[in-house]
N, C-alpha and C positions, 0 to 999 in steps of 0.2 A: 612862423617861419614857412617858407614855400616847400612844397613837397610835390614833386613832378607827378602829374596825373590827377591832381586836385587842385581846383580853380575857385576863387572867391565870387568871380563874376564872369560869366561867359560872354566872349566877344561875339560869338554869332548865335544863331539859333540853336537851342538845345533840343535834343531828342530824348523823349520820356523813356524811362527804363522800368519796365512793370516786373517786379519780382514776385514769384508765386510758388509757395511751398508744394511739395508733392501731394500732400494729403488734401490741400484745398483747391488743387488745379482743376479738377472736374466742376466744382461749384463756380470757380472763376469762369470757367470756358462756358457755362450754361447761359450766362447773361451777356455774352459777347455777340457783336454783330455777325452775320451769316458769313461774311468774306474772311473773318479772322478764324472762325471755326472751320472754314474750308482750308485755310492755309495751314492751321495747326494740325489737321488730319492729314493733308498732303505731306508736309514736312516731317510728320512724325514725332513732333515736340511733345514731351510727356512731364516736363518740369522736373526732370532728373538734376540733382545739385550741380551747379556749375555750367550746364548746359544753356546755349544761347540760341535764340531764334530772332531773326531779322524780319520785321514786317514791313513790306513795300506800301507806299501811299498810292493811291490811283495814278498819280502823275509820275510814278517810278521812283520817287525819292524814298528815303528812309523814314517811316512814320513813326515807329516805335520798336522797342527791343524786349523781349522776353527772356527772363533769367529764372532758372529753376533753383530752389532753395531746398535744403533738407527738410523732410517731415518735421513738425513740432514734437519735441520731446523724443529725440532718437536715444535710446538707451545707450549708456556709456559715453555719450558725447554731449556737450553744452550745446545748446541751440545756437548761440551767438558764435561758438567755434565753427560749426558747419556753415554759417552764413558768411564769416570771413572769408573762408576759402571758396565759397561759390562767387562771391564778389570779386575775388582775386582773379577769376578767369576774364574779367571784362577788359582791362586796359589794353591787352595785346589780343584779346578776342574778338574786339570790335574794331571797326574801322576808325580811323583818326577821326576826331571831332568832339562835340561836347555834348554831354549826357546829364540828365538829372533823375532823381529817383521820382516816380510817379505814385501819386496816391498818399494817404496818411499813414506815416511809419513812426513807430515809437522811438524814444530816445536811444535806448540800447541798441535796437536794430539799426538806427540811422549811423551809431558810431561803429558798429560792426561792419556795416557797408563802406564806411570811409576808411577804415582800417584795412580791409581786405582789398580795397582799391589801392592804397597806399603800397602795401606789401606786394601787390601784383605788378606795381609800376617799377620796382626795383631792377636794375640791371647794374652789373660791375663794369664800370667804363673806365677804369684807369688806363687800360692798354688798347682798348678797342672801342670805337663809337658805335652806338646801336643802330641798326637798320632803319628805325622808326622811332617816332615819340609814341608814348602811351595815349590812349583816348583819355579825354578829360572827365571827370566828374565834379559837377558843381557841388561844393560843400552842402551835405543835407543840413537843413535849417535847424533841427534839434539834436544834431550830433554833438558831442562833447569834443569840440575841435582841439583844445590844448591837450586832452588825454590821448587823442589819436596821434597827434604830432609827436608828443613824447615817446609813445610806444613805437612809432614808426622810425623815427630818427635815431632812436638807441639801437633799434634792430639793424638799420643800415650801417651804423658805426661797427657794430660786431661783425656783420657780413663782410664789409670792406677790409677790416683788419684781418680776418681770417682768410679771405681770398687772395690777399696779397702775397706773392711769393716770397720765400724766405730770404732770396737775395735783397729783397727791398724790405723786409720786415724782420730785421733782426732784433737783438735785445736793444741797440740804441734807438732804432725807429719805434719800437713799442714804448721805450720811455719817452720819446718825443711826443708820441700820440697822447700819453697820460699828462705831459706838461701842457699841450695844446688845450685839452679837455679842462684841466685844473685852471689854467689862466682864464678860460671862457666863464667860469662860475666862481672865481676867486678863491680856489682852494689853495693850500699850500702844498707843494711838492717837493720832496727830497729823492735823491738816487744815491745809493751807495753802491760804489763800482769796484771791480777787481779785488786787488789786496785789502782793500778797506773793508770788504766783508768780513775778513778774518779779525781785523782790528775791532769790528762792532760785533763779534761773536755770532756770525752767520756762516759757520763752517760748512754746513751742508750744501748750501747753495753755491759756495765757492768750489767745493769739490766736483759737483756735477758740470759746472760751466767753465772750468779753468783752462781745458783742452782746446775751446773754440779761439778763432782769431778775434772774436768781439768778446770782450771781458763780460762775465757775468754781472748782475747788478740787482738790487732790490729797489723796486718803485714804491714809494710811500707817499700816499694822497691824503690829506686831512682837510675836512670840509664841516662847517656848521653854519646854519642861518644867521644871518645878523640879529643881534639884540636878544638871543635867547640864551637861557641858563638852564642848567639841570636838565639836560635832555638825555634820551636813551643812547647809549653808544652801541653802534653797530659795526662790526668790522667784517669786510669782505676780502677774500683772499681768492686769487685766480692763479692757476698753473699757466706760467708764461714760458713754456719750451718752445722757442721759436722755430726750431727744427730738431728732430730727434733722430739720429741715426742709430739709435740704440747703444752707441758707445762701442766698447770693445765686444760686447755681446750683439754683433752688427745685425740689423735687421736685413731680411731678404728685400729684393727688389720690389716684390708686391707690397711688402709691409711698409716700405720707406716712402712710397710713392705720394702718399697723402699727408706726410708729417710736417708740412707747412701748418696744418691745423691745429698743431699740439699746443699752440698757445691760445687755444680757443677759451679755456678758462680765464686767461688774463683778459681777453677781448670783451668777455662777457662780463667780468668785473667792472671794466670801464663802462660797458653800457648800462648796467645796472645803476652805477654811480651816476651816469648822465640822467637817467630817469629820475633818481632821487634828488639831485641837484636842481634840475630844471623844474621840478614840482615844488622844490623849496620845502620839503618834508621837514617836520621839526625834529630832527635827530641829529646827533654828531656822528659823522660818517669817517671811517677810515678804510682806505683801500691798500692791500698789501700784494704785491705782484713779484715773484722771483722770475726775473727774465734771464734765461740762459739758452745756450746751445748745447745740446748733448752730442759733442764731436769726438772725432777719433784723432788721437795725436800722441806724441811720446809722453806727455804728462797727464793723459786721461786717467781718470780713476779705473781701477782693476775689479774684476769679480773676486769676491772674498777680502777685498779691503774692508777695514773698520773705519767708520767715519764717525766724528764727533758731531753733535747737533747743539743747538742753542739751548735747548732744554737739559742738556747734560746726559741724554741717553745715547748710548754708542749703538750704531747700526752696521751690521754685517751685510755686505753687498752680495746678495745671492744671484742678482742679474743687473748689470748696468742699464738694461732697457726699462727697468722699473724705477726711472729717475724721477718721474713726477712727484710721487709720493716723498722722496727724499727733499726736494727743494721745498715742497709744502710743510715738511715738518718743522723747518726754521720758522715759516712765517705764522704757522698756527700757534707755536709756543709764544711768539711775540704778540699775536693777536689777543691771547688770554691774558697777557700782562696787567692790564689796567681793569680788569674784572668788567668785561663788556656784557651788554643785555643779550647780545646775540652774535654769533661768529657763524659766517657762512663761507664755504670754500667750494669753488667750482673747478671742475677738470675734466679734460678729455682723457681720463685715467686708465680705464681698463677695457680690452676687448671682451672680457668675461661679462660686463654689464650689456654689451651689445648682443651677445649671444642669447642672454637671458631675456631682453626687452626689446631687442631690435634698434636700428639706428634712430627711430624717430621718437623714442620714448626715454626721457632721462630717469636714472635711477636715483632715488632720495634715500639717504641714510640720516638718521637723527637720533639723539640721544635723550630726547624727551617726547613721550607719545602725544601729548596735547599739541605740542609745536608742530610735530609731524602731520598730525590731522588738519591743523590749520593751514599748513603749507599746501597740502594736497587739495583741500577745499579751496584755497586761493587758485590753484591751477585750474580747477574745473570752472570756477567762477569766470574766469577770463579767457578760458579756451586754450590754455597753455598747460597740458597735463603733465604729471610726473607720477613716478610709481615707487612706492616705499619698498626697499629690501632691507632685510634685518641686520642688526649688529650683532651677529650670533656668538656669544661669548665662548662657547666651547671650540670655535675655530681658532682663537687666539694662539693656542699651542702649536698650531702649524707655522707660527712666526717665530719659533724658539731657535736660538743660536746658542752654540757651545762655547763662543768665544766673546759674544756682544751681548748687550741688552735685548736686542731684536734683530731679526732678519728683514731685508726688505721685500722678499717673496715668500710665498708659502712653500712648504715642503711637498705639498700635493698638486695635482692638477685641476682640482675642482673648486667651486666657491671663490674664483679669483677676485670678483668684484667685492665680496664681503671681506676677505682677508686684507684687501687694500684699504677699506674702509677703517678695519680694526686696527691696521698700521697706523693710519692718520689719528685714530682716536687716543693712541698713547700720548700724543703731543697736544692734546686739549684738556684743560683742566676739567676735573670731574663736575664741577658746579657750573660750568659755562654752557648755556644752551647753544647747541651746534648743529648745523646743517651742513651736510656733504652731497654735492650733486655730481654724479659721474655722467656725462653727457657725451654724444658723438660730436656736436658742433658742425654736422656737415650733412647736406642733402645729397644722397647717393644718385638720384634722378630727379629731373626737374617736374615740378608740379606747379599749378596756379598759386601764385604768392610764395612758393618754396621752390626757387630756382635751384639747380644743381649747384653746389658749392657750400660755402661757409653759411651757418645758421646759428641764431640765438634760440636756445632751447631752455625753458624753465625761467628765464629772466622776467617775463612780465608776471609769471606767477609769484616770484619771490618779491617784486615790488608790490604787488597787491598784498601780500602777507605783511610787509613791513608797514605799509599804509594804513592797513585796517588794525593791525595788533600792535603796533608800537608808536602810533601817532594820536593816541586818544587826547 
């Protein structure tokens, strides 16, 4: 597939790009011609990560480009992760034209360069044309092209879905995106809509979404590779709140501003599904997305209402703005029904997780220590880190209710990400391996390869986990 910014064959002369790590820059510079040494000294280039220096040829043309990379073995960061974001500075940091990597580069580094270039070339163009195209990189010879394309295209899907305003990305449009993806890979798609959710015993999804002009719905995608039997079953659930007003516990103006991104979990579930299906991983895949809008109307659910759930547990609504966990309750109960090998849910769930870890680091909760370690290791391996927070059982009593089995919010103001995860755990069978990812889904400020706006966070890590640990 074509990715803007990457080309198989340059149509014009290509400019070599020399990438040098900070720690080896002095050694590299010592063997360069005098004029290059003089230019580096004059320009002040020191190979800082992502910093670019243009070297002019004697005739005034562009002879080559220097790019700084992180020093090898930076603590707390995979080498490939740092390289990805350094290369991401190039597509719009370089003049338009065609470039190629110079020198002998290993396969891992070549793939990191290609992925960084691809991610750095992304622009959301649905409503506005970009001012210029990105500079082109000739695909590095020994890069894993299929893997790079898979990761980049899935990331673009997630970003596009989140970036689209709620007026154009309601529950019906999210369902349409799932249908398009399913048809592309031959998956089966079903959508349960409106009052049929009650008929099919998804009362929590219906309660949250019933006040919106667009009916709530459950998106259900099922896929398996052709000719395969007895495969691991993995169920991916994604919070699909296409806009969140907070309900009758209405959000403030500041709090409501970015709520088009509250379907980020559903978007990322589709992105992860695309990666799995494109790679034809030998698993059975099911994706469940409760697609709703948490709106205000005469039939909106109220604070202190008691809501039924698919699992049979009753939920007292301590706050209508904690709706994501309510809709996920129904799909998690359904996800466990067939005894899956792994259940993953992803959600832009709590501000508390952002307070604890910031906007760029997803919180990972897991009911199995080995599974959690494997997931964290996968994130480090591919440069898509997550950080584990505990399912701290003593906090479960903060969700107690005098009138229902459980309250949807904590009785206190601390540990909100943990109590939200503990609420979800109530709807997961004890014997089912389960991962919950609480992430921002949004870049607050633009950086190379990570423009301001919607973002996939933890998706590549989860794909790497599934590929290594469930596809033997």
